[in-house]
PDB file of N, CA, C and O in Angstrom:
ATOM      1  N   MET A   1     -91.982  48.017 -11.261  1.00  0.00           N
ATOM      2  CA  MET A   1     -90.557  48.259 -11.275  1.00  0.00           C
ATOM      3  C   MET A   1     -90.037  48.485  -9.851  1.00  0.00           C
ATOM      4  O   MET A   1     -88.972  47.992  -9.481  1.00  0.00           O
ATOM      5  N   PHE A   2     -90.804  49.236  -9.064  1.00  0.00           N
ATOM      6  CA  PHE A   2     -90.377  49.500  -7.689  1.00  0.00           C
ATOM      7  C   PHE A   2     -90.384  48.225  -6.846  1.00  0.00           C
ATOM      8  O   PHE A   2     -89.582  48.074  -5.925  1.00  0.00           O
ATOM      9  N   GLU A   3     -91.304  47.309  -7.175  1.00  0.00           N
ATOM     10  CA  GLU A   3     -91.318  46.040  -6.455  1.00  0.00           C
ATOM     11  C   GLU A   3     -90.015  45.277  -6.687  1.00  0.00           C
ATOM     12  O   GLU A   3     -89.463  44.669  -5.769  1.00  0.00           O
ATOM     13  N   LYS A   4     -89.534  45.320  -7.928  1.00  0.00           N
ATOM     14  CA  LYS A   4     -88.278  44.637  -8.262  1.00  0.00           C
ATOM     15  C   LYS A   4     -87.116  45.278  -7.508  1.00  0.00           C
ATOM     16  O   LYS A   4     -86.240  44.577  -7.002  1.00  0.00           O
ATOM     17  N   ILE A   5     -87.107  46.593  -7.433  1.00  0.00           N
ATOM     18  CA  ILE A   5     -86.045  47.302  -6.708  1.00  0.00           C
ATOM     19  C   ILE A   5     -86.096  46.942  -5.226  1.00  0.00           C
ATOM     20  O   ILE A   5     -85.058  46.694  -4.614  1.00  0.00           O
ATOM     21  N   GLU A   6     -87.283  46.912  -4.653  1.00  0.00           N
ATOM     22  CA  GLU A   6     -87.422  46.547  -3.238  1.00  0.00           C
ATOM     23  C   GLU A   6     -86.964  45.117  -2.983  1.00  0.00           C
ATOM     24  O   GLU A   6     -86.348  44.833  -1.956  1.00  0.00           O
ATOM     25  N   GLU A   7     -87.264  44.221  -3.912  1.00  0.00           N
ATOM     26  CA  GLU A   7     -86.829  42.830  -3.773  1.00  0.00           C
ATOM     27  C   GLU A   7     -85.296  42.738  -3.803  1.00  0.00           C
ATOM     28  O   GLU A   7     -84.695  42.019  -3.005  1.00  0.00           O
ATOM     29  N   ILE A   8     -84.685  43.459  -4.713  1.00  0.00           N
ATOM     30  CA  ILE A   8     -83.217  43.452  -4.814  1.00  0.00           C
ATOM     31  C   ILE A   8     -82.598  44.017  -3.544  1.00  0.00           C
ATOM     32  O   ILE A   8     -81.609  43.481  -3.044  1.00  0.00           O
ATOM     33  N   ILE A   9     -83.165  45.082  -3.023  1.00  0.00           N
ATOM     34  CA  ILE A   9     -82.645  45.682  -1.793  1.00  0.00           C
ATOM     35  C   ILE A   9     -82.777  44.711  -0.623  1.00  0.00           C
ATOM     36  O   ILE A   9     -81.871  44.608   0.204  1.00  0.00           O
ATOM     37  N   ARG A  10     -83.901  44.000  -0.550  1.00  0.00           N
ATOM     38  CA  ARG A  10     -84.066  42.979   0.497  1.00  0.00           C
ATOM     39  C   ARG A  10     -83.014  41.886   0.349  1.00  0.00           C
ATOM     40  O   ARG A  10     -82.437  41.429   1.335  1.00  0.00           O
ATOM     41  N   ASN A  11     -82.771  41.472  -0.889  1.00  0.00           N
ATOM     42  CA  ASN A  11     -81.750  40.448  -1.140  1.00  0.00           C
ATOM     43  C   ASN A  11     -80.370  40.938  -0.706  1.00  0.00           C
ATOM     44  O   ASN A  11     -79.600  40.187  -0.107  1.00  0.00           O
ATOM     45  N   ILE A  12     -80.064  42.185  -1.007  1.00  0.00           N
ATOM     46  CA  ILE A  12     -78.782  42.768  -0.620  1.00  0.00           C
ATOM     47  C   ILE A  12     -78.652  42.778   0.896  1.00  0.00           C
ATOM     48  O   ILE A  12     -77.601  42.424   1.431  1.00  0.00           O
ATOM     49  N   GLU A  13     -79.700  43.178   1.587  1.00  0.00           N
ATOM     50  CA  GLU A  13     -79.659  43.211   3.051  1.00  0.00           C
ATOM     51  C   GLU A  13     -79.492  41.809   3.632  1.00  0.00           C
ATOM     52  O   GLU A  13     -78.740  41.619   4.588  1.00  0.00           O
ATOM     53  N   ASN A  14     -80.191  40.827   3.057  1.00  0.00           N
ATOM     54  CA  ASN A  14     -80.063  39.447   3.530  1.00  0.00           C
ATOM     55  C   ASN A  14     -78.655  38.910   3.299  1.00  0.00           C
ATOM     56  O   ASN A  14     -78.086  38.240   4.161  1.00  0.00           O
ATOM     57  N   LEU A  15     -78.107  39.206   2.140  1.00  0.00           N
ATOM     58  CA  LEU A  15     -76.747  38.760   1.844  1.00  0.00           C
ATOM     59  C   LEU A  15     -75.731  39.443   2.751  1.00  0.00           C
ATOM     60  O   LEU A  15     -74.757  38.822   3.176  1.00  0.00           O
ATOM     61  N   ARG A  16     -75.954  40.704   3.043  1.00  0.00           N
ATOM     62  CA  ARG A  16     -75.064  41.414   3.971  1.00  0.00           C
ATOM     63  C   ARG A  16     -75.075  40.736   5.333  1.00  0.00           C
ATOM     64  O   ARG A  16     -74.030  40.540   5.954  1.00  0.00           O
ATOM     65  N   ASP A  17     -76.265  40.385   5.786  1.00  0.00           N
ATOM     66  CA  ASP A  17     -76.378  39.699   7.076  1.00  0.00           C
ATOM     67  C   ASP A  17     -75.677  38.336   7.036  1.00  0.00           C
ATOM     68  O   ASP A  17     -74.986  37.962   7.984  1.00  0.00           O
ATOM     69  N   GLU A  18     -75.856  37.608   5.952  1.00  0.00           N
ATOM     70  CA  GLU A  18     -75.226  36.293   5.813  1.00  0.00           C
ATOM     71  C   GLU A  18     -73.697  36.423   5.786  1.00  0.00           C
ATOM     72  O   GLU A  18     -72.995  35.628   6.410  1.00  0.00           O
ATOM     73  N   ILE A  19     -73.194  37.409   5.075  1.00  0.00           N
ATOM     74  CA  ILE A  19     -71.747  37.643   5.027  1.00  0.00           C
ATOM     75  C   ILE A  19     -71.228  38.014   6.405  1.00  0.00           C
ATOM     76  O   ILE A  19     -70.161  37.552   6.811  1.00  0.00           O
ATOM     77  N   THR A  20     -71.963  38.836   7.122  1.00  0.00           N
ATOM     78  CA  THR A  20     -71.557  39.227   8.479  1.00  0.00           C
ATOM     79  C   THR A  20     -71.469  38.003   9.390  1.00  0.00           C
ATOM     80  O   THR A  20     -70.525  37.871  10.169  1.00  0.00           O
ATOM     81  N   ILE A  21     -72.443  37.119   9.290  1.00  0.00           N
ATOM     82  CA  ILE A  21     -72.432  35.898  10.095  1.00  0.00           C
ATOM     83  C   ILE A  21     -71.215  35.043   9.746  1.00  0.00           C
ATOM     84  O   ILE A  21     -70.515  34.552  10.632  1.00  0.00           O
ATOM     85  N   LEU A  22     -70.971  34.871   8.448  1.00  0.00           N
ATOM     86  CA  LEU A  22     -69.826  34.054   8.030  1.00  0.00           C
ATOM     87  C   LEU A  22     -68.499  34.675   8.472  1.00  0.00           C
ATOM     88  O   LEU A  22     -67.591  33.962   8.899  1.00  0.00           O
ATOM     89  N   LEU A  23     -68.387  35.992   8.370  1.00  0.00           N
ATOM     90  CA  LEU A  23     -67.164  36.655   8.819  1.00  0.00           C
ATOM     91  C   LEU A  23     -66.964  36.477  10.317  1.00  0.00           C
ATOM     92  O   LEU A  23     -65.844  36.257  10.778  1.00  0.00           O
ATOM     93  N   ASN A  24     -68.053  36.574  11.074  1.00  0.00           N
ATOM     94  CA  ASN A  24     -67.962  36.363  12.523  1.00  0.00           C
ATOM     95  C   ASN A  24     -67.568  34.920  12.841  1.00  0.00           C
ATOM     96  O   ASN A  24     -66.780  34.682  13.756  1.00  0.00           O
ATOM     97  N   MET A  25     -68.101  33.973  12.104  1.00  0.00           N
ATOM     98  CA  MET A  25     -67.736  32.572  12.310  1.00  0.00           C
ATOM     99  C   MET A  25     -66.255  32.343  12.000  1.00  0.00           C
ATOM    100  O   MET A  25     -65.589  31.536  12.649  1.00  0.00           O
ATOM    101  N   ALA A  26     -65.753  33.069  10.997  1.00  0.00           N
ATOM    102  CA  ALA A  26     -64.345  32.931  10.614  1.00  0.00           C
ATOM    103  C   ALA A  26     -63.426  33.766  11.507  1.00  0.00           C
ATOM    104  O   ALA A  26     -62.201  33.670  11.428  1.00  0.00           O
ATOM    105  N   LYS A  27     -64.045  34.583  12.353  1.00  0.00           N
ATOM    106  CA  LYS A  27     -63.307  35.454  13.276  1.00  0.00           C
ATOM    107  C   LYS A  27     -62.404  36.449  12.545  1.00  0.00           C
ATOM    108  O   LYS A  27     -61.271  36.709  12.951  1.00  0.00           O
ATOM    109  N   ILE A  28     -62.950  37.000  11.441  1.00  0.00           N
ATOM    110  CA  ILE A  28     -62.271  38.074  10.725  1.00  0.00           C
ATOM    111  C   ILE A  28     -63.301  39.151  10.436  1.00  0.00           C
ATOM    112  O   ILE A  28     -64.505  38.914  10.538  1.00  0.00           O
ATOM    113  N   ASP A  29     -62.829  40.328  10.078  1.00  0.00           N
ATOM    114  CA  ASP A  29     -63.769  41.377   9.677  1.00  0.00           C
ATOM    115  C   ASP A  29     -63.671  41.586   8.170  1.00  0.00           C
ATOM    116  O   ASP A  29     -62.857  40.948   7.501  1.00  0.00           O
ATOM    117  N   LEU A  30     -64.490  42.467   7.646  1.00  0.00           N
ATOM    118  CA  LEU A  30     -64.550  42.685   6.206  1.00  0.00           C
ATOM    119  C   LEU A  30     -63.217  43.189   5.655  1.00  0.00           C
ATOM    120  O   LEU A  30     -62.799  42.784   4.570  1.00  0.00           O
ATOM    121  N   ILE A  31     -62.554  44.069   6.396  1.00  0.00           N
ATOM    122  CA  ILE A  31     -61.263  44.595   5.957  1.00  0.00           C
ATOM    123  C   ILE A  31     -60.242  43.461   5.847  1.00  0.00           C
ATOM    124  O   ILE A  31     -59.492  43.395   4.873  1.00  0.00           O
ATOM    125  N   ASP A  32     -60.211  42.570   6.839  1.00  0.00           N
ATOM    126  CA  ASP A  32     -59.303  41.417   6.782  1.00  0.00           C
ATOM    127  C   ASP A  32     -59.608  40.549   5.566  1.00  0.00           C
ATOM    128  O   ASP A  32     -58.698  40.097   4.871  1.00  0.00           O
ATOM    129  N   TYR A  33     -60.884  40.321   5.317  1.00  0.00           N
ATOM    130  CA  TYR A  33     -61.283  39.505   4.175  1.00  0.00           C
ATOM    131  C   TYR A  33     -60.773  40.116   2.867  1.00  0.00           C
ATOM    132  O   TYR A  33     -60.216  39.418   2.020  1.00  0.00           O
ATOM    133  N   ILE A  34     -60.970  41.418   2.717  1.00  0.00           N
ATOM    134  CA  ILE A  34     -60.521  42.099   1.498  1.00  0.00           C
ATOM    135  C   ILE A  34     -59.007  42.005   1.357  1.00  0.00           C
ATOM    136  O   ILE A  34     -58.498  41.743   0.268  1.00  0.00           O
ATOM    137  N   LEU A  35     -58.289  42.218   2.452  1.00  0.00           N
ATOM    138  CA  LEU A  35     -56.825  42.141   2.404  1.00  0.00           C
ATOM    139  C   LEU A  35     -56.355  40.717   2.076  1.00  0.00           C
ATOM    140  O   LEU A  35     -55.384  40.540   1.341  1.00  0.00           O
ATOM    141  N   ILE A  36     -57.025  39.726   2.607  1.00  0.00           N
ATOM    142  CA  ILE A  36     -56.678  38.332   2.298  1.00  0.00           C
ATOM    143  C   ILE A  36     -56.915  38.052   0.820  1.00  0.00           C
ATOM    144  O   ILE A  36     -56.083  37.428   0.163  1.00  0.00           O
ATOM    145  N   LYS A  37     -58.046  38.512   0.297  1.00  0.00           N
ATOM    146  CA  LYS A  37     -58.355  38.287  -1.116  1.00  0.00           C
ATOM    147  C   LYS A  37     -57.354  39.000  -2.021  1.00  0.00           C
ATOM    148  O   LYS A  37     -57.011  38.475  -3.080  1.00  0.00           O
ATOM    149  N   ARG A  38     -56.883  40.173  -1.633  1.00  0.00           N
ATOM    150  CA  ARG A  38     -55.895  40.910  -2.426  1.00  0.00           C
ATOM    151  C   ARG A  38     -54.503  40.308  -2.309  1.00  0.00           C
ATOM    152  O   ARG A  38     -53.629  40.583  -3.131  1.00  0.00           O
ATOM    153  N   GLY A  39     -54.305  39.497  -1.301  1.00  0.00           N
ATOM    154  CA  GLY A  39     -52.992  38.928  -1.059  1.00  0.00           C
ATOM    155  C   GLY A  39     -52.114  39.818  -0.210  1.00  0.00           C
ATOM    156  O   GLY A  39     -50.917  39.564  -0.068  1.00  0.00           O
ATOM    157  N   SER A  40     -52.701  40.864   0.357  1.00  0.00           N
ATOM    158  CA  SER A  40     -51.955  41.789   1.200  1.00  0.00           C
ATOM    159  C   SER A  40     -51.811  41.292   2.626  1.00  0.00           C
ATOM    160  O   SER A  40     -51.030  41.837   3.406  1.00  0.00           O
ATOM    161  N   LYS A  41     -52.565  40.258   2.963  1.00  0.00           N
ATOM    162  CA  LYS A  41     -52.525  39.709   4.322  1.00  0.00           C
ATOM    163  C   LYS A  41     -52.590  38.194   4.241  1.00  0.00           C
ATOM    164  O   LYS A  41     -53.311  37.637   3.413  1.00  0.00           O
ATOM    165  N   ASP A  42     -51.843  37.537   5.096  1.00  0.00           N
ATOM    166  CA  ASP A  42     -51.877  36.074   5.145  1.00  0.00           C
ATOM    167  C   ASP A  42     -53.175  35.607   5.780  1.00  0.00           C
ATOM    168  O   ASP A  42     -53.763  36.286   6.622  1.00  0.00           O
ATOM    169  N   MET A  43     -53.599  34.436   5.355  1.00  0.00           N
ATOM    170  CA  MET A  43     -54.808  33.852   5.907  1.00  0.00           C
ATOM    171  C   MET A  43     -54.517  33.361   7.325  1.00  0.00           C
ATOM    172  O   MET A  43     -53.538  32.648   7.545  1.00  0.00           O
ATOM    173  N   PRO A  44     -55.363  33.739   8.289  1.00  0.00           N
ATOM    174  CA  PRO A  44     -55.155  33.264   9.665  1.00  0.00           C
ATOM    175  C   PRO A  44     -55.214  31.733   9.731  1.00  0.00           C
ATOM    176  O   PRO A  44     -55.881  31.093   8.918  1.00  0.00           O
ATOM    177  N   GLU A  45     -54.519  31.168  10.694  1.00  0.00           N
ATOM    178  CA  GLU A  45     -54.456  29.710  10.826  1.00  0.00           C
ATOM    179  C   GLU A  45     -55.834  29.086  11.045  1.00  0.00           C
ATOM    180  O   GLU A  45     -56.102  27.991  10.552  1.00  0.00           O
ATOM    181  N   GLY A  46     -56.690  29.761  11.764  1.00  0.00           N
ATOM    182  CA  GLY A  46     -58.004  29.214  12.073  1.00  0.00           C
ATOM    183  C   GLY A  46     -59.002  29.299  10.930  1.00  0.00           C
ATOM    184  O   GLY A  46     -60.095  28.741  11.027  1.00  0.00           O
ATOM    185  N   LEU A  47     -58.650  29.983   9.854  1.00  0.00           N
ATOM    186  CA  LEU A  47     -59.566  30.162   8.727  1.00  0.00           C
ATOM    187  C   LEU A  47     -59.330  29.059   7.695  1.00  0.00           C
ATOM    188  O   LEU A  47     -58.240  28.948   7.133  1.00  0.00           O
ATOM    189  N   SER A  48     -60.348  28.256   7.455  1.00  0.00           N
ATOM    190  CA  SER A  48     -60.217  27.166   6.488  1.00  0.00           C
ATOM    191  C   SER A  48     -60.552  27.656   5.079  1.00  0.00           C
ATOM    192  O   SER A  48     -61.232  28.665   4.895  1.00  0.00           O
ATOM    193  N   MET A  49     -60.063  26.923   4.109  1.00  0.00           N
ATOM    194  CA  MET A  49     -60.370  27.255   2.711  1.00  0.00           C
ATOM    195  C   MET A  49     -61.877  27.116   2.443  1.00  0.00           C
ATOM    196  O   MET A  49     -62.444  27.854   1.637  1.00  0.00           O
ATOM    197  N   GLY A  50     -62.502  26.175   3.120  1.00  0.00           N
ATOM    198  CA  GLY A  50     -63.945  25.995   2.955  1.00  0.00           C
ATOM    199  C   GLY A  50     -64.733  27.202   3.434  1.00  0.00           C
ATOM    200  O   GLY A  50     -65.684  27.634   2.783  1.00  0.00           O
ATOM    201  N   MET A  51     -64.328  27.745   4.581  1.00  0.00           N
ATOM    202  CA  MET A  51     -64.999  28.933   5.111  1.00  0.00           C
ATOM    203  C   MET A  51     -64.781  30.115   4.178  1.00  0.00           C
ATOM    204  O   MET A  51     -65.703  30.889   3.921  1.00  0.00           O
ATOM    205  N   LEU A  52     -63.558  30.253   3.672  1.00  0.00           N
ATOM    206  CA  LEU A  52     -63.252  31.337   2.742  1.00  0.00           C
ATOM    207  C   LEU A  52     -64.074  31.189   1.458  1.00  0.00           C
ATOM    208  O   LEU A  52     -64.541  32.183   0.901  1.00  0.00           O
ATOM    209  N   ALA A  53     -64.248  29.958   0.993  1.00  0.00           N
ATOM    210  CA  ALA A  53     -65.053  29.705  -0.200  1.00  0.00           C
ATOM    211  C   ALA A  53     -66.516  30.058   0.046  1.00  0.00           C
ATOM    212  O   ALA A  53     -67.181  30.587  -0.845  1.00  0.00           O
ATOM    213  N   ASP A  54     -67.025  29.772   1.245  1.00  0.00           N
ATOM    214  CA  ASP A  54     -68.405  30.137   1.587  1.00  0.00           C
ATOM    215  C   ASP A  54     -68.588  31.650   1.556  1.00  0.00           C
ATOM    216  O   ASP A  54     -69.588  32.152   1.041  1.00  0.00           O
ATOM    217  N   ILE A  55     -67.616  32.373   2.111  1.00  0.00           N
ATOM    218  CA  ILE A  55     -67.684  33.838   2.107  1.00  0.00           C
ATOM    219  C   ILE A  55     -67.620  34.347   0.673  1.00  0.00           C
ATOM    220  O   ILE A  55     -68.384  35.232   0.288  1.00  0.00           O
ATOM    221  N   ASP A  56     -66.705  33.787  -0.118  1.00  0.00           N
ATOM    222  CA  ASP A  56     -66.573  34.186  -1.534  1.00  0.00           C
ATOM    223  C   ASP A  56     -67.891  34.017  -2.276  1.00  0.00           C
ATOM    224  O   ASP A  56     -68.287  34.879  -3.060  1.00  0.00           O
ATOM    225  N   GLU A  57     -68.563  32.908  -2.024  1.00  0.00           N
ATOM    226  CA  GLU A  57     -69.832  32.622  -2.701  1.00  0.00           C
ATOM    227  C   GLU A  57     -70.887  33.671  -2.367  1.00  0.00           C
ATOM    228  O   GLU A  57     -71.590  34.154  -3.255  1.00  0.00           O
ATOM    229  N   GLU A  58     -70.997  34.019  -1.099  1.00  0.00           N
ATOM    230  CA  GLU A  58     -71.986  35.024  -0.693  1.00  0.00           C
ATOM    231  C   GLU A  58     -71.619  36.411  -1.224  1.00  0.00           C
ATOM    232  O   GLU A  58     -72.498  37.186  -1.601  1.00  0.00           O
ATOM    233  N   VAL A  59     -70.333  36.720  -1.254  1.00  0.00           N
ATOM    234  CA  VAL A  59     -69.889  38.009  -1.789  1.00  0.00           C
ATOM    235  C   VAL A  59     -70.204  38.085  -3.283  1.00  0.00           C
ATOM    236  O   VAL A  59     -70.617  39.137  -3.770  1.00  0.00           O
ATOM    237  N   ASP A  60     -70.017  36.991  -4.012  1.00  0.00           N
ATOM    238  CA  ASP A  60     -70.357  36.964  -5.437  1.00  0.00           C
ATOM    239  C   ASP A  60     -71.858  37.191  -5.652  1.00  0.00           C
ATOM    240  O   ASP A  60     -72.263  37.910  -6.565  1.00  0.00           O
ATOM    241  N   LYS A  61     -72.674  36.568  -4.800  1.00  0.00           N
ATOM    242  CA  LYS A  61     -74.123  36.796  -4.891  1.00  0.00           C
ATOM    243  C   LYS A  61     -74.455  38.259  -4.634  1.00  0.00           C
ATOM    244  O   LYS A  61     -75.315  38.835  -5.301  1.00  0.00           O
ATOM    245  N   LEU A  62     -73.768  38.860  -3.660  1.00  0.00           N
ATOM    246  CA  LEU A  62     -73.986  40.270  -3.343  1.00  0.00           C
ATOM    247  C   LEU A  62     -73.604  41.148  -4.528  1.00  0.00           C
ATOM    248  O   LEU A  62     -74.328  42.084  -4.867  1.00  0.00           O
ATOM    249  N   LYS A  63     -72.478  40.854  -5.154  1.00  0.00           N
ATOM    250  CA  LYS A  63     -72.040  41.628  -6.329  1.00  0.00           C
ATOM    251  C   LYS A  63     -73.077  41.553  -7.438  1.00  0.00           C
ATOM    252  O   LYS A  63     -73.368  42.559  -8.084  1.00  0.00           O
ATOM    253  N   LYS A  64     -73.635  40.369  -7.666  1.00  0.00           N
ATOM    254  CA  LYS A  64     -74.644  40.200  -8.725  1.00  0.00           C
ATOM    255  C   LYS A  64     -75.886  41.029  -8.434  1.00  0.00           C
ATOM    256  O   LYS A  64     -76.448  41.639  -9.344  1.00  0.00           O
ATOM    257  N   GLN A  65     -76.320  41.062  -7.181  1.00  0.00           N
ATOM    258  CA  GLN A  65     -77.494  41.847  -6.817  1.00  0.00           C
ATOM    259  C   GLN A  65     -77.223  43.346  -6.985  1.00  0.00           C
ATOM    260  O   GLN A  65     -78.089  44.090  -7.446  1.00  0.00           O
ATOM    261  N   ILE A  66     -76.021  43.783  -6.610  1.00  0.00           N
ATOM    262  CA  ILE A  66     -75.662  45.197  -6.764  1.00  0.00           C
ATOM    263  C   ILE A  66     -75.596  45.555  -8.241  1.00  0.00           C
ATOM    264  O   ILE A  66     -76.052  46.628  -8.636  1.00  0.00           O
ATOM    265  N   ASP A  67     -75.033  44.671  -9.068  1.00  0.00           N
ATOM    266  CA  ASP A  67     -74.981  44.916 -10.513  1.00  0.00           C
ATOM    267  C   ASP A  67     -76.385  45.009 -11.098  1.00  0.00           C
ATOM    268  O   ASP A  67     -76.655  45.859 -11.946  1.00  0.00           O
ATOM    269  N   LEU A  68     -77.274  44.137 -10.644  1.00  0.00           N
ATOM    270  CA  LEU A  68     -78.653  44.159 -11.120  1.00  0.00           C
ATOM    271  C   LEU A  68     -79.341  45.469 -10.731  1.00  0.00           C
ATOM    272  O   LEU A  68     -80.069  46.055 -11.533  1.00  0.00           O
ATOM    273  N   LEU A  69     -79.109  45.919  -9.512  1.00  0.00           N
ATOM    274  CA  LEU A  69     -79.685  47.191  -9.070  1.00  0.00           C
ATOM    275  C   LEU A  69     -79.147  48.343  -9.906  1.00  0.00           C
ATOM    276  O   LEU A  69     -79.907  49.232 -10.290  1.00  0.00           O
ATOM    277  N   ASN A  70     -77.848  48.343 -10.194  1.00  0.00           N
ATOM    278  CA  ASN A  70     -77.260  49.388 -11.031  1.00  0.00           C
ATOM    279  C   ASN A  70     -77.813  49.354 -12.445  1.00  0.00           C
ATOM    280  O   ASN A  70     -78.009  50.406 -13.053  1.00  0.00           O
ATOM    281  N   LYS A  71     -78.069  48.162 -12.981  1.00  0.00           N
ATOM    282  CA  LYS A  71     -78.642  48.036 -14.320  1.00  0.00           C
ATOM    283  C   LYS A  71     -80.039  48.658 -14.365  1.00  0.00           C
ATOM    284  O   LYS A  71     -80.375  49.396 -15.291  1.00  0.00           O
ATOM    285  N   ILE A  72     -80.838  48.348 -13.355  1.00  0.00           N
ATOM    286  CA  ILE A  72     -82.184  48.916 -13.292  1.00  0.00           C
ATOM    287  C   ILE A  72     -82.114  50.437 -13.161  1.00  0.00           C
ATOM    288  O   ILE A  72     -82.899  51.158 -13.778  1.00  0.00           O
ATOM    289  N   LYS A  73     -81.177  50.913 -12.361  1.00  0.00           N
ATOM    290  CA  LYS A  73     -81.009  52.352 -12.177  1.00  0.00           C
ATOM    291  C   LYS A  73     -80.701  53.030 -13.522  1.00  0.00           C
ATOM    292  O   LYS A  73     -81.282  54.062 -13.860  1.00  0.00           O
ATOM    293  N   ARG A  74     -79.784  52.431 -14.269  1.00  0.00           N
ATOM    294  CA  ARG A  74     -79.444  53.009 -15.584  1.00  0.00           C
ATOM    295  C   ARG A  74     -80.641  53.018 -16.512  1.00  0.00           C
ATOM    296  O   ARG A  74     -80.876  53.993 -17.226  1.00  0.00           O
ATOM    297  N   GLU A  75     -81.403  51.920 -16.503  1.00  0.00           N
ATOM    298  CA  GLU A  75     -82.585  51.822 -17.375  1.00  0.00           C
ATOM    299  C   GLU A  75     -83.632  52.856 -16.994  1.00  0.00           C
ATOM    300  O   GLU A  75     -84.290  53.414 -17.872  1.00  0.00           O
ATOM    301  N   MET A  76     -83.799  53.123 -15.706  1.00  0.00           N
ATOM    302  CA  MET A  76     -84.819  54.065 -15.265  1.00  0.00           C
ATOM    303  C   MET A  76     -84.427  55.502 -15.566  1.00  0.00           C
ATOM    304  O   MET A  76     -85.297  56.348 -15.776  1.00  0.00           O
ATOM    305  N   LEU A  77     -83.146  55.789 -15.590  1.00  0.00           N
ATOM    306  CA  LEU A  77     -82.686  57.158 -15.801  1.00  0.00           C
ATOM    307  C   LEU A  77     -82.571  57.531 -17.267  1.00  0.00           C
ATOM    308  O   LEU A  77     -82.339  58.694 -17.595  1.00  0.00           O
ATOM    309  N   ILE A  78     -82.732  56.551 -18.160  1.00  0.00           N
ATOM    310  CA  ILE A  78     -82.705  56.827 -19.599  1.00  0.00           C
ATOM    311  C   ILE A  78     -84.145  56.946 -20.070  1.00  0.00           C
ATOM    312  O   ILE A  78     -84.943  56.017 -19.940  1.00  0.00           O
ATOM    313  N   PHE A  79     -84.452  58.100 -20.613  1.00  0.00           N
ATOM    314  CA  PHE A  79     -85.837  58.329 -21.073  1.00  0.00           C
ATOM    315  C   PHE A  79     -85.894  58.086 -22.551  1.00  0.00           C
ATOM    316  O   PHE A  79     -86.957  58.218 -23.158  1.00  0.00           O
TER     317      PHE A  79
END
């Protein structure tokens, strides 16, 4: 079970690094990305829809890994 948790944590760290790289390539930070997704901020001219889609894809993968980790946590805490 701990091996699975360690694997998920490694995946989360790798995805975080990948998202950071993509954000740097898009020349925005995480806060800007969140505001753009909420519609609270306009998309910068230099940011393409393709780049935004790439970031969205990695963020979705990150969400899935976090959900999986939370599921395992719930299962382990129920005796």
